[in-house]
N, C-alpha and C positions, 0 to 999 in steps of 0.2 A: 829478461833481467838476470845478472849474476847477483844472487842475494847476498853472498859473502863480500863481494867487493862492493858493492854499494853500501852495505852495512860499515864496511872499513873506512869508505870515504865520509861517512856521516860521524864517526868518533874517533877514528884513527885506528891502524891495523893492531897495535898491543891491546885494545880493548875489545876485540872480537876474538872470543875462544871457540875452538872447535876441537873435535875429537874427544873421547872418553876420558883421558888423563886430565885435560885441562879444564873440562867442563864437570868432572866428578863432584866437587864441593858444592856446586851450584845446583846439579840435578837431584841429588840426595839430601833428604831432609835428616834432621836429627833423629827421627823414628821411621819415617816412611818416604816413599818417592823413589826416583832412579830411572823415570822413563828417558826417552832420547830426545835430543833437541839438534836443530840444525846449527844453531849457533848460540852463545851467551854473549849478551852485550853490555857493556858498562858504560853508559854516558858520563861525561864530566861536567855536564851542564843541563839546565832545562831546556835550552834550545836545541842541544844534542838529542835529549829525550824525545822532544817534538819530532826531529828529522828521522830518527829511528822509527817512531811509530807511523810516520807517512811512507817509508820504504816498506815496512811491515804490512801497511794497509794495501799499497799498490802490489804487493806481491802474494797477498791474500793468505798470510800465515797466522797461525794461532800466536797470540803474545801473552806470556806470563810474567807477570810484574813481581819482582822479589826484592826484597830489602835484606834484613840480616839472616834470614833463613833460619830462625829459630822456632817456626812453628812445629806443633805437635801432631798434626793431623794430615801433613802432607799438602796443605792448601797453597803453598807456593812453588810446587816442584811438579813436574810431568809425571802423569800416570805412566805404568810400564806397559798397559795395554796399546798406548799410542792414540792417535788421533787421524782424522781423514785429511789433515793439512800439514805442511812443516811447522814446527814450533820453534819460535825465538824466545829465549828467556832474557829478560831485561832486568838486570840487577842494578839497584839504584843506589848502592853505598858510597857511591863517590859524590852524591848530591847532598851535602851535609852544611849548606847554608842555613843559619838560624838568626832570624832578626827578631829584635825585643820592640813590642809595640806598647805604647801608653807606660813607659817606665817598667816594663816587664810584667804589667799585668796580664798581658796576652804576649803569645809568641806567634810568628810565622815560620813554619817549619817546611823545609824542603824533604823530600822523601827519603834521603839516607840518614837523618838525624836520630840518634839513639837516645833511649832514656837516660843513660849515662851522660852524654853530653849536655842533654836540656838541664839536667840536675847540677852539674857543674856550673853551667853558664848562669843559673839562676840563684845559686847559694849566696853570691856576694850582695845580692839584691834582697836577701831575706825570704825568697819565695821558692815554692817547690813545683814540680810538674804533677800531672794526674797520677802518675805512677813512679815508682823508684825500683831499680835494680831488675825488674822483671820476676815475678814470684815463680813462675815455671819456666820461664825463657830468659834466661840472663843473656844481656847483651842486645835484647829486642829493641826494634825501631819504633818511633812514634807512629809513623803511618801504619805500621802492621798493626799496631794496637787499636787505632781507629778503624780501618779497614774490617776488623775482626771482633769488633766491640768487646776488646779483652777488658777484664775486670780490675786485675790487679788486686793488692791486698790492702789497700786503703779504704776503710770502710765509709767515709764520708763522702767519697767522690764518685761511686758507681763505676759504670762500664765507660771505657774510653770513647768520647762522643763529640762530635761537633756539626754544626750546620754551614759552616763557613769552609769552603774548599774549592781549589782550582783543579780540574781534572779533564783527561781527554776521554771521548767515546765515540764509537761509530754509531750513528743514529738509523732511525727507521729507513731512511733513504740511502744507507749504505755510505754515509759520508763520515769522514774523520772531522770531528769539531772539538774545539777547546772551550770548555764551560768554566767562565768565571763568577763563581759565588762566594768569593772571598770577602765581599764588602769592601773591596778596595779597587779604587778607579784606575785601571791600567790601560785603557784604551781598547780597540776592537782587533787590531793585528795581531795573530797569534806570536809571530817572531818577535815583534816589537815589545809585546807584553812580557814575554819570557826573557827578554834581554833586560828590562828593567829588573826583574827579580833575581837574575843572575848576578846582576851589578848591586844588590842590596839599594835599590833607588827607589825606596818607598817613604814617603813623607806623611807626617800625621794628617795634613790635610787630604790626603788620598784615601784615609781610612774611614769608614763608615760604620756605626753600629745600627743594625737593621731590626726595628722591633719585632718581637716575636721569635727572634733566631736567638739560639744559645751556642755558646762554644764550648761546653761541658754539660754534663748531667747536673743540673742545678736543682732537680727534685729528689734525687737519691736518698739523701741525709734523712728525709722525713719518709719516704717510700720504704726503707729498710726496716724502720721502727714499727711496721705493722705486722705485728707477730700473729695476729688473728686471720691473716689472708692466706687462703689456700693456693695461691700463686707464687711462685719463686720470686725472690726480689730481683734477680737479673738471669737472663739466659739469651743464647744467641739467636733464637726464633722470636724474641719480642719485637714486635712491629713498632712499638713506641720508640725504638731506638734504631731503625732502619731509615737512613736518610741520605741519599746520594754517596758520599764517599764512606760514611759510618756504616758499618756493617756490609760493605760492598764485597768483600772477599776477593778483590782482585778483578771484578766485572767492569771496573773502568781504571785507567791509568791516573794515578794521582800525582799531581806536579806539586801541590802546597797545600798545608792546612793552617788554619787560624785557630787557636786554642788558648782557653784561659789557663792562667797559672793559679797558685794558692798561697796564701801567707804562710810561711814556715812557722810551726810550734816553736816556742821558746824554750821549753823545757819538756822532755819526756822520760818516761820510767816504764821499764818492763816487769810485769808480774807473771811468775812462771808456776802454773797450776797443775798439779797432778793429782789423778784419781784413778781409782778402779772400777769405778760406776759411771758409765757414760751420761746418766740421767743428772749427775751433779753439773756437768758441763752445760746442759742444756737449761738448767734452772738458772745458772749464771747468766747465760746469754739472754734469756727472757727477761730477768731482772733488769740487766742493765739497759737493753733496748727501751723496755718500757718506763724505767724509773729514774734513770740517770740523767742529769742535765747535760753531761757531756759525752757524746758518743766516743767510744775508743778511737784512736788512731788505727789500731789493727788488731785482730783477735784470730791467731792462727792455730789450727788444730793439727797435731801430729799424734799418731798411734805409736806405741813404743816400736813396732817393726819399721815405721818410716825413720824414726830417729836411729835405729841401729843401721838402716840402710844407708842413710846419708853419712853417718859417722863412719862407715867403713869405705862405701863405694864412692862417696862424694869428697873424700877427705882430701885429695889433692886439688880439687876445684876450690874447696874451702881455702885451703893453705895459699893457694894462687892468687885467690881474690884478696885475702888478708895482706898478701905481701904487695900485690900489683894494682889492685882495685879492679872494677868490671871495665874499665876503658880497654884493657888488653884482651878481653875475653874473645873478641872476634878473630885477632890475630892468633891466639892459641888453637881456636877451632880450625883456622885455615891451615895452620902447619900441621896440625895432626891429620887432616885430610890428605895432604901431600904427602905424609909419611905412610899412611895407609895404602894410598895409591901405588907408592913405590914398592911396598912390602907385598901387595897383590901381584903385581909385575913381575917380582922376583920368586913368585911361588911360595911366599911365606904364610899364606892363608889371610883370611878376613880378621878385621878388629885387632890386627898386632899392636896398634897404638894403645887400645885400652888394656890390652893383656899387660904391656911393659909398664904402663903407668900405674896399673893396680899392683904390680908386682913391688915397685918403689914404694908406693903409698903403705903397703902391708908392714914394710920395714920401719916406717916412722911411729913414734910414739903417739898415744892417745892425745888429741889436740883440744878437747873439749873441756870447759871448766868442771872442776870437781863436783860443785853443788849440781849442776846439770845432770851429770851422771848418776849421782845419787838418788835425784827424782826419777830419773829413767827406771833404775833398779828397783824402786819400790812401787812405780805406778804405771798402769799400762797406757792411760789416755793423758794426754797434755795438751795444755792451752796456753799459748803465748799471748798475753795481753798487753797491749802498748798502749798507754794513756799519756795526755798532755796537759800541761799547765793545770788548771784548776782539777781536771778530771783525775790528778794523781791523788790528791788527798780523798777524792770521792770514792775511788776505787780501793784505796788502802783501809779506809774506814769499813767498807762492805767486807772486803776479804777477811779483814781481823775479825770481824763479828761473825762471820760464818765458817771460818777454818781456823785450825784443823779439826778433822773428824777421823774416825776409825779408817775411813777409806780415801781420805783426801787431805791434801796440804798444799801451801804455796810458799815461794820465796819471793823476796822482793830484789830484782837483780841489779848489780852494780852495772856501770857501763859496759865492761868488757864481756860480763856474762849475757846482758841484753843483746850486744851486737852477735856473740857467738850463737845465742839460742835462734835468732832469725837467720843467720847465714847458714846454719846447719839445716834450717827448714828450707832454704832456698835451693839447697844442693840435692834435694831429693828428687827432682825431675831428671837430673843428668846421672844421678846414681842409679835408677831404675835402668836407664840405658846401658850403664856400665854393667850392672849385674847380667843383664841379658847377653852382652857382649863376651863376657867371660865365663859364662856358664852354657856354652851352646850345647854342651854334652848332655845337660838336664833340662834345659829350657827350650820348648818349641818356639814361642814368641811371646810377646807382650800383648796383653788386652789392656788398653787404657781407657778408661771411662771418666769424662768430665762432666758432672751432672749439677743440678741445681734442684734442691728439696723445696717443697713449700715452705714458706715463711712460718706456718703454723704446725709445722711438724715438730713432734716431741720425741718419739722413737726413731732417732736419726742414725744410730749405729747399725751397720749391716752385720748380720750373722749368717754365713752361708750354710745351706744344707751340706750334711756330711759327705754326700757323694760328689758334690760340686767341690768342696774343700779339697778332697783327695786328688783332685786334677790340678791343683795349683801348686806351684813350687814355692812361691812367695807371692804374699799380698802386702800391698802398700796402701795406706790410708793416710790422707791429709786434707787440708782444706782451708777456705777462707770462711770460719766457722759462722760469724755473726751474718754473713750474707748466705750462709747454707749453701755455699758451693763447694762440693767435695771432689777431691781427685782420687779416684780408686783404681788400681793398677794390679794386674793379676798376671804373673809370669808363669804361663801355662807349662806344665811338664811336658817333657819330650813324649810326642806321638799324640799328644791332645788335640781335640778338634777347637781351634780357637774362635772358629765363626760360630759354632753351636754353643760355646761357652758364652760368648759374648750375647747372643740372641737370648739366652736363658736370663743372663743378669739383667739385660735391658727390659725384659718382660716384667722381671720382678720390680724394677724400678718404676716403670710406667704404672703398675699397680698401686704404688705408694704416691703417686701425683708428681713424680720427678719430671723434669724436662732436661734433655740434653741435646747438643752439648751445652756447656754453662759459660764458657769463655774462650775457649780453644778454636771455636767456629767449626763447621761442618767438614770443612777440608774434602778428602775423598774417602772418609771413614764412616760419616753419618749421611743418612738420607735427609736432605732438607725439606721440610714441610711446603705444601703447596703455596701458601702465603709468602714465603721465602723465595721460592723459586719464580714466583710473579714479580717480585722486586728484582731479582736478577735478570729476568728477561726485559724488563722494563729499561733497566740501565743498559743492556747490552743486546739489543734486538737480533744482531747476527751472529751471537756466540764467539765472537772473536777473541775476547778477553777470558782467560783462565777456564776454558770449557771443561764441564765435568765436575765443577765444583758442587758438592752437595749430592752427588751421584746423580746428577742430571745428565742431559745429553752432552756428548762430547762433539756433537757433529755442526757444520756449518748452518746457521740459521735455527739451531735447535732440532729440527727433525730430520729424519732420513728422506731423502729425495727432494728436500726443499732447496730450491735453486737461487732464492733471492730475498732480499730483507722484507719484500712485501708479504712473505708467508709467516714471519715471526709473530708468535702470540702477543695479544695485549691483555 
């Protein structure tokens, strides 16, 4: 079989990419990745996706499914070490059909739909998706979120989760099969089923609600309130939320997901709290979770260092989103990747795009509201508390009774200040990447940790030992504070041993009862525990889809020397 020619017959020649230059932006993730592929394929329909998988199955290739490629742990890009088979990377971003079910109370999403697209579609209906904008991964897809149990920053909604999915897998007998657990009657012939979905031909009579199945994590709002629990509220290894596509990390090929949507809040208000004592924020968190009738919409933590990092190195992204919205983010990333590819070909070095954009950003005036900058100057620790409807008065009364003190104060933001505060928070992830890119002379690499602290933790803020701190050029702390999910990132000084530093940091976190990763999933950076690897093996007995995820085996059928599906572990 001529693999490339057969793939071109399945999707059309322009949508099969080969060679380093054409495939660069798909092979490389935001932070990690960069292995080789035989081809990048971009199907334009679910039927084409099915035919691509049939070609790959017949050719015995590895299949890596990728949507927006916004992940932070390399989970949808090939490893540089390579595989024992050719790799076909299937990018699903042309598959953007979105169907409203039950008046928008649920949606049927194809794998290329982004959070931004869903948010815009739901807004006229007065509803919202599970997450908005993507707190660490701006431009993220819905399917990527579900496959990675991503948490997002909306406290009441928990990790992205559904038990309704349509997906393809290679079963224990080595056969490619299409599994319909959408609760939508589509028949039994794969191509006829997919043609219905491609045409948007789903009627209310076809849709069934199955007793005991959920299309979101309906238990999380109460789960997160248990501040006495020694178990984190959410983390990627939580077997409670590993179900078929949910948490699958690319071990199946997802065609469609059925998900709940949520009634939009009619009124929201942001309270910006600053303190020099981290215990103040923990007391506020515990009081609100224990005593408030209304859970916050969001509660985001930023250390002063994260504020500064985002305000300087995330400035251009912030201004881009304010001007054009998140809809254009994938286009911007694609253009920057093409520019960097050309610059490298011309011998102008790596990351020229970042260096040019940063030079431009440095010439622009400060873009953040005056009162936010004043709080930054006075306080080390910041909490962005977003309340809605009845919760606004509840929070206002509590904060006015508690603050100010000698060490802390708060402001009630106007709409512009509230929007600016959260957008600056969401620029942090990209800002860390930018810092690394423009400071290659002083930075060895980035050690990025995504951790979940126990719900009962009180001493939550990390203080590094002096000898370890001396090895770090810049430290960034932020997180989803009420869920106790923290993003802790360390830009290691030139010449530092990143692996040794990471091992030491993780050992200290384990001693505190933390679980990791919290929401970015294992990717190729974290070792998946045995119960998670068992889940992966059950989904993908022949290890055809995204092998090596969670630092597991990259080999066919999981084990060296294994010649067939019958050898796969159960």
